[in-house]
N, C-alpha and C positions, 0 to 999 in steps of 0.2 A: 551647775554643780552638785556633783554627788556627795555623801556624807557617806563615813564611815560607820559601819554597826557600830551600834552602843553609842555614837557619840549624842543622837538627841535622848536616848535614855538616861544617859549621865547629866545633859542641860536640864530634863525636866526634875531629875532627882536633888539637883543642888538649889534649884530654883524654888523661892516661895510665891506659889501664884497668890497669897494674902496680898503680898507686896507690891507684887506687879500690878494688880486690881486698884490696890489703893493709893496708887497716884491718880487716879480719875474718878474715884469714887468718895462717899463718906459714910462710913459706916453706920450702919443702925445697933445704936449699942442695946438696945433694949431686946433686939432680936437675936444677937449675936454671942456666942461663946467661941469666942479667941480659944482658950485653952483647949480647947477640942477640934478645933480648926474651921468650923461652922459661924460663917460671915455673912450676913447679910445686907443688903445695899438698895437705895433706887438705879434702876437698870442705866447705864452709860449709853444703851444702843437706841432708847428710844425714851420720852420723855413721861414722866409720870411721879407722885406723890408717896407713892407707898413705897414699901422695901421688899421687889419682887425679884432682886437678882441675888443669886443664892451661888458662894464660891465652897468648894468644901478642898480648904488646904492641903490637906492629907493625902487625897486622892487626885488632886492638882486638877480638878475641871470645875467650870461653870455650866450655871442654867438658869436663864429668864422663865419664869412661869409664864411672864406677860407677852414678849413678843417670841418664843423660844429660841434666842441666842444661844448657843452653849458651845465650849471647846475648851484648851487648854491655856497655857501662858502666849503660847508661839499665835494660836489664831487671835487671843486679844490683841494683845501686839497689831498683828496685821489688820484687822476690822478698827482698831481705834487709830492708829497710826498711817492708815493708808499705804501700807508696803507690804512688796511682797516677800516669799516666805525666808527667802535666804538673807533679806535685810534683816527681818525681825528677828531671824536664830541669830544674826551677826551683833545686833542690840543686846541682846539678853545675855550673849555668850561675854560679852563684852563686859556687861555691867556685874557681870559675877566673877571675870579673868579666868575663863575657861577661853582657852588657847583655839583658834577654829585650825582645823586639819587644813593642809595644803590644798589649794585647788589645783584643777588641771590646768597646763598650762593656754590652752584657749580661753577658757573662762578668763585663768588670770589677765591675758592680755587683752580681754575685750573690758574687765573691771578697770584697768590701767587706762584704756581709751578714753572710756568715760570720765572720770576721773581728768584727767588732762585736758579736755575738752570743756570740763564744767571750769577749769581754771582759767582759760581760752576767754569764755563767755565774761567771767568777773573783768577781766583785764577791760573786754568790752564795754561793760556796763561804767567803767570808772572813767573809760576813753569820754563816752556820750556826755556822761554826768559832765566833767569838765568844760566841754564844748558849750554847753550852755551857762557857763558864768564869763564866758569869754565876751567881746563883742561880736562874734558871729552867732552868738544865742540871743542877742537884745530883741530880733521880733518876736522870738519863741517864748523868752519872759515875760515880755507884753501880752501876748495870747493868754498866758498862763495866767496872769493876774486879772485880765478879764475875766475869767472863768472862774473867778474867786481862790484860784491856787496862787499863796503868796512862796516865797523862798523855803519858810520852812516845811510846807508842805508838798514843796518840790523835791527837797531833800529826803522826807518821808517814804514819798515814794520814787525816791532813786529817779527821777525823770530827768531825762537828757536831750540831745539834740543831735540830729546827723546835718551837717555841712552841705551845702548843694554842689558838694565837688565828688569827681565820681572816683578818688582812691585815697580820701584822706584817713578811713580807718586802716586800710589796709598796709599803708606805708606806717602810720604810727605801731601799727602791731608787730609789722615784719622788724622794723627797728630794734624793738624788747626782744627779736629773737626769737617770734612765734613762725612755726612753719606755715609756708601759704598752705600746706596739704589741709594743716589743721583749720585754717579762716573759713576754707571750701569746706572743711566736714560740719563745722559749726553752722553754717548758711550765713555766715558774716559778708563771704562776698560771693561772687556768681564767674565762671567761668565765657569769655568772650568768644562766640561763635563767628568772628571776625579774623582771628589768628592773635587780638592784641592781649595785654596781661589782664588776669580777674580783677573787677570794679565790683564795688561797693554795694552791698545791696539795697541798704536804705541811705536814702540822698534826701536832703531838704525835706526833714521830717524831724515832728516831736517823738521820741524814745521812751516807751515804756518796757520797764523790765519784767520777764514774764519769769516766775518761779515755782518750784513744783514743790509738793506738799511739805520735803525735807529744807525749803530754802535755797533751792540750788539754782542759779541762773541758769534755762533752759533755752530761752528762745526771746525776740524782742517784737512788740507790736508798734508799728510808726502811722502818728497820723500826720498827715499832706500838709507842710502850709500853703503850698500853690493852689487855690480855687481852682486851677484849671487841670490839675493831677487826675488821669483816671481813676486812680485808686485812692479813696479818701482813707483808708485804713489797709495797712498791709503789715502780714506776720511774716517771721521767717520761716522758712521751707522746711519739711520735716526732716528731721536729723535724728542720730543715735539719740539723741538725747530729749528732743522735742517729739511727739505725738498728738498734734490738736483735738484728737478726740478724743481722749486721756487727762486733758491736763484744764485746769481753770484759772483765770486770772484771780490774784489775791487768794489762794488756797489755802496756803499757811498759816495769815492772820486769821482768817475767817475761821476756820477749824478750832481755833485758841476760843476765838470770840465766842463762838456757839457754843461751847463746852462750857464756860463763863453765862451763858443765860440767855444770849443776843438771839433772836431770830436769824434766822438763814434765809439771805435774801439771792437772787438767781437775776442780775442785769442784762441788759445786750451786750455793752461795750465797757470800754476802760471808765473814759470819763466818768459813766451814771455811777461804775463802784466807786471811783473814789468821791463821787459828790455824796454816796449815800454813808461811807465811812466817815467823810470828815463832819458829817454832821450827826452823828452819832452810832448811826445803822453800820458797826464794824462789822458784822457776819455777813459782806454782800462779795458775791464773785461774778464772775461771768464767763461764758464760753468764749472760745477764741475763733469768732470770723465764720461760726456754723450755727446750725442748729443746734440743742442742746442732743447730745447721743448717749447711746444704751450705756457708756461707758460713762460717761459723766453723770447720768442719772443713778447711777449704783453709789460713784464717789460722793454726791450730793447725800443720799439718806446712809451713808455712813456717819456722816455729819450731822445729821436731822430727819426726826421723823416724817415734816412732813415741810419740806422748803416752800418758800414764798416765789413765786413764778411771778416779776414786777415786768409788765408789758406796756408799750405802747397802743392808748386805747383807739387806733387806726385799726385798718383793715389787714394790715400786714401782722400788725401786733396778734389781732385775733387768729390767724392764719398759721401765725407760730404758734397758739396757745393748743388748738386746735391738732396739731402735727406732735406736739409733745403728750397731749390724750391721748393717742392712739400710741404711742411708744410707753405708756405709763403703764396702763390698762392690765398688759400680760404679769407686771412685775407687782401691782398692787398685792399688799398683806394686811393683818390685821394691825391699824399704828403705823400704816406707811402708805401715804399718798402723797398728792400735791395739794397748794389752795394758788390762785392766781390775784394777783392784785393788777386789777384795769387801773392805768391811769386816762384822768382825760384827755378826750382825742388831740393830738398836736402836740403832746409833752412828754418828753421822757422823765426818771426820774432827776438828773441833773437840771433840766428846767423848770419842774416844780418846785424842786427846794429854794434855787435863788430866785424865784418869784413869790412865792409861801410861805419860805421856813420849812424848817422839819417836822412841825405842827402838821403841816398839812400832808404830807409824807406818812405821817406816824397815822393818820385818819384812814390814806388807801391803803396800809398795811392791815389795819385792825379789821377792814372791812372785804377784807380775799375773799373770794369764792371757794368753796371746796369743790373738786375737781367733777363731782356729782352736776354740778347747776352748771358747768359749762358743757358738757357732756349733754344734759337735757338742749339746753340751750344751742347745741349744733343739729341734733336729731330734730327739732320741733320749730326752730325760728324760721319765718317766712317761707311754710310750710305749709300749701292750703291743706284741709282737712275737712272737706266739705261733702266726701263721699264714703260708703264702708271701704272700697277697694282702696282710697288714699289712706284710711284708718291702719286698715291691713297694712299696707307696707310701711306706716309707722311701727308698728308693730313688729314687723319683720327685720327692720334698722334697728329697734332697740333689743330685739333676742341675738343679735349679729356681734352686735357693742357689747353685751355683757359675756360672750361666749368668750371673747378676747381674755376675760380674769381670769386666770389660773385657780387663784384661789379660792376654794368653793364657799368658803365660809362670807367672803367679799361678797364674790358672783351672788349669794343668795340676798344679802343684803340690798344690792343694786337691783335687784330682782323686786324684790318689796317697796323701794322705793318709788323705782319707777310705776309699778302697777298702782301705787298710791296718786302719784304725778298724774298718772293718764287718768283716771276715776276721776279726778280735779277739771281735767283739761277737757273730756268730753262730756261729764255731766252737767244736766241744764241745774242753773240756779233754783232752788226750791226757795219758796216765801211762804208765809203764814195765810195766804188770803189767795182765794180763785176768782173766778168770774161771778161765781154764784156767792160770794161773801166769805167769811173765815171758816175754815173747818174747825170744828169743836175738839178739844184735847181729848184722849182718852181717860176714863175715870175706871177705877172699882165699881161694877155696878151697873156699867154703862149697856149698851146692846151686846146681847148675848150673854150676858153672866148675868148672876142674882147675888151680887154683893162681894165681897173681897176674898180670895181663897182662904181655905181652913190653914191653920197654924200648922207648920212642919213638926213632923214628932220629933220625939229625941233620938231614935234611929236614923231619921231621915239628914239631922242636921249633920251625926257624926259618921256620913256615909262617905266614901272618898268622889263620888261623884258629887254631892253639896258641895265640898270643900275644892274640889278641881275646874267641876263645871264640865258642859259638855265634852270636851276635849279628852277627859281623862281615859277613855278608852285608845284614842288614837295614843297617846303617850305611852299605856301600857306595853300597846303593839310594838313602839317604837325602841321601848327597854328590853323588849323579847329578842328584837332584831339584833341590836347592840347586844345582848350577853351569845346569842347563838354565834354571832360572829366573831367573836372574844372568845367562844369554847370549841370553834373552826376556823381560824386563821388562815387557813389555804381556800378558804372561800372570798376573802376581802378581794382578791382582785378580780372575781367575777362580778362582784356586785359595786365594784368600785361606783361605777357611773349613780349606779341607784342612789347607793351613800352619800354622793355630793350633789345630786341633785334635790334630794327630800328636804322637804322645809320641815325643819327640826322645830317643834313645839316642846317637848319635856326637858325641865332645865338639866343645864349641863351636856344633852343629848349633841349636839352641836360639837362641843371640843373633844366629846368620847369618839362620834364617827372621825373627825380628824386626825385624833391619836390612832384609830386605827388604821388609818390610812397610812400612815407617818410608820407603823411597827410593824406591817403586817409581813415582811420581809426580813425581819430581823430571826437571828437563830434561834432563840426564845422570844414569842412573838407576846407572850402573855407577862412574862416577866418586863420586856420593855416598853409594854403597856403601861403595868403598874407605876414601873419609873415614870414614865411620860405625863399621868393622871394622878397619881398619888393612890396609895391604898385604900384610902376612905374613900374615894370616888368608886373605887373597883367594888368594895364593899357594897357600897348603897347600889351599884347596879343590881347586883345577884342579892342583896339580901329579901324583896319582895316576894311573897308565894307566888304570884301570876309566872315568876320568871324560874325561878328555882324548880315548879312543876313543869315546864315546856319540855317537849320530849326532845327539841331540837337543842336545848341546854345540856340536858340530861345526859341524852347519848351522845358525849364527846366523839365517840367513835362511828359513828353513823353519818357518814356525809352527805349520803343521798336524801336520807330523811330531813337533815336540815337545811341542803339544799332545797328540796319542796317548800317548807316552811319557809324559808325566808323568799322564796318567789311568792308565795301567797300571802305573806305579810306584807309585802312591798307592793303588789297590785291590791290589796283591800285598800292601804294607806292611799296609793294614788289615785284611786277611783273615788275613796270617800273625799277626801282634798277638793279632786277635781269636779266634783258633782257641786259640792259646796261654795268652790269659784265660780262656776257656771251659774248657780241661783242669784248669787250677790249681783255679779256681771249683767246678768240678763236683768235684774228688778233695775237696776240703776240706770244703764241701759235705755229700758224703755218706760224708763219715769214710774213704775208699777203698773203700768196699764197693760192686761193680760190678752194677749191675742192669739192665733193659731204658731206663730214662730215662737213665742215664749214656750207656748205648750210642747212643741213639738222639741225644744232644747230642754226643758227640765226631763222629759219623758226620756231624754237621749241619757241624759246623765244618771238618773234615777235606775236605768237600763244596766248602765254599768258597773254603776255601785252594786246591783242584787249581783250580777255576773261573777261579779271578782270577791263577792263574799260567799258565794256556792261553793261547797268542796266538790270535786270530782268523783266520779266511780272508783277509782284505784285508790280515793282516802277513806270511804265507804268500805272496801274491802278489808283495810289495815285495822280501822278501829270501831270499836262498839261504843254506844250511846248507854251512860249509867243513867240509873233513874233520875237524878238530879240534874243532868245535861252536860256533864263533864264528858270529853272525851277518852276512853281505853284504850290502849294499845293492847289489838287483840294477844299477840304474842305473850304477852307481859301475862295478860288474864288467863294464858291456856296455862302456863306454868306454875300460876296461884292455883288453880283447878286440881293440875296434877300433886301437887303439893297436899292438898287437903284431901283427896283421894288415900293417899299414901298415910296421910295418919288417922285416916277414919270420919273424917268431921266435912264430908262432901256438903258443902252448901247447894242450896236449888241453885239454877243459873235464872238470871233476871230475864222476863219474856221477852224475847222478839229477837 
């Protein structure tokens, strides 16, 4: 449906974003200033204890400094209620009494059809429930009772039964005046290929209604009562109401429970969800007969940042977990991932709860493993690593897995974690004793020393190097890179890959790099960057003297100079850190025993670092070296000399 010009503006003008958001959050009274429309709260999109979610009621937008969620009242309702755009607009317009514009005939017809079919589905829900309470439902009631579901639980879950006949539902609903075409459109009956009347889809099955996020009945799931039935579980076919890849069983109730602090648990089937919810784990959902889809994954993340996937401990359950990992990797982001609760082999949540009670299930959920653990297990378990070639194959496999992660920050942390685990996997156990006896610990004054080192002077203790360690030079170079790109946003795309791949060491530098990538295409990139990271962070970046005097930062119009400086700075950082990694890995892998291979590797690393730090001839042609070692732009020096000549105070040029 297309809306007339000005309608959305009027809707946003008449809405109070604070009122809309206030239904989902508790405002932090210490940080908020309601009189100025400045409101803060813990973010409803990710779990946190601090109030990083900001609402500007006067401007009508929100922003979370933790997960970076942002938008207006319409986007807030869409995300929190899992609605489409027009559904959110209709809901908000209804709350403030703003009439919706007339729809075009085609859209109105489609909406009317969905409403009519949803009413047919409700009629079917009531008929199935009625059958469970009759004599025909005795077998189903006995089965449900044996599974721990008494009459009250049956009513809570609206469970019904489809009798063995072929036309019971069809005849009952047609007798109520429902058109046969609507029964076909709902997937309740199926056309016969033998020229007979349409027949019921569900026969001799326990029936579970499937509702959407708004509580409307959209489909049914049926469990066979006949153990010889070819299909133990059967879902409704896809219809105008039901898309199984975009639906979750128990979606509406679980969303409410998760909002009240319950964990979001993803099980495999209806009975697992019901058993979990009846045991107190009310934030349980299940996909509908298929593996979790990309759309369902996004639905889960809209409810909770880290859903817990509860899987059977058999091979099939683990295979399902591995497939889900591949689906989730490209979508991982800060504070958004999955955890996996692997149940004892041969048991599902329903089995475990009935055998050992809710406490046993609680323990399984508390031991849920992060996604990185299962990914590491998949890549290393039952994999021989007894040769350099096999170790290299593992490295390649890990690199390929990490490449699937789109978020540069998450990708970097996965790389560091795998590097740590790889070192632990390949490094031999160190002991305090060798074949010749224990090694004496190093002491001041030991071999090669004549006593303790002299105390540091006051100037040394106050220096940046002493305060920040040996990596301070690299952190300063990082700051120059970030300031240069902030001053030359047109170069961000050219160096985007280097920005994403660099292992940022400086405080806040990773966040600055991510913000540069997000704001480079804005009309005013520097203003957008300031809004993204805050004025204080931007001022902190440009405050140090080494940043302010960098030629690539001062000369904001000389993009070629900035490009040259960026390329050199990235190359120096890459070579320096590559050399450090090579030294560390070589030493670890060879257990500290120097040989020709180690010498060659260290020589190669040192050579790469030396080449990267050398300036080329062009660089020498454009700069002079002052007596204090600083580089001076020759064009600027020439202008200064000319000015001194004019005023009669020509200074003698520095030698060289």
